[in-house]
N, C-alpha and C positions, 0 to 999 in steps of 0.2 A: 053346185059346186064348178068352178074354175080353177083350172091351174094357172099361176102368176108368177112372175119375178122381178123384184125388186133390183132394178140394174145399179141403183147408186148405193145398194148394199152387196151386192155380189163381188168375191173375192176372185171367180172364174175358177174356182179350186178343183171342180170336177166330183165334189165326193156325192153329192146328188145325183148325178150320171152314172156312177158305180154303186150307188145302194137301191136305185131304182130296178124293182125286181122285172118290171116289164122291158126295162130297157137291155138288161143281161139276156133275158129270154128272146131277144130280136138279135143280138149281134154278141156273137161271142169275145168280141176285141175289147169292151166294154169292161166285163167281169177281170181282165186282166189288167184292167187301169190304162188302157190303151185307147184311142180316139176310134167312134164308131166309123166303118167306115161306109153307111150308109146313111141318110135323111131319114128312114122310117123309123127309128127311133124316138123316142117323146122328146128330149132335151139332151142337148151335147154342149162340149166349148167351142166357141168361135170367137177369136178374136180377144181373149181373155175375159170372157163373159158367156153365161150360159145364155143358149137360146133356145126356143121350143120350137120342134118341126111338128111332128103328128101327135101334139094334145091332146086329138082326139081319142088316142089310146091309152089315156091314161086312168087307170081304174078307182083314183083318189082315197089309194090306200095309206097316204099321207108321210111314206117313208123317207121321201126325198125332204122334207119339212124337218123332220125329225131328225137327221144327220148334217143337216144345215148350220155350219157354227154362228152366223151372221142372220139369220132366219130374212135370204134372200128370196127363197121359194117357199111358196106357199097355196094352200087350198082356201079359198074365197066363196 
């Protein structure tokens, strides 16, 4: 399985970024709802949409998908 983002649906709300347990463990800034200061995270909001950075760190837990209000991020 691979993490994918449908940019046409993405609102750039960042819920997936905050919901992701791996993101939170990598960057404490994310847990507080702030943007990550490192690109070591799996994903973050950039220019109003979600951009994948270190998606190889994804544990395929599906938490991001569960919290996305528009089903823009998913495992395929």
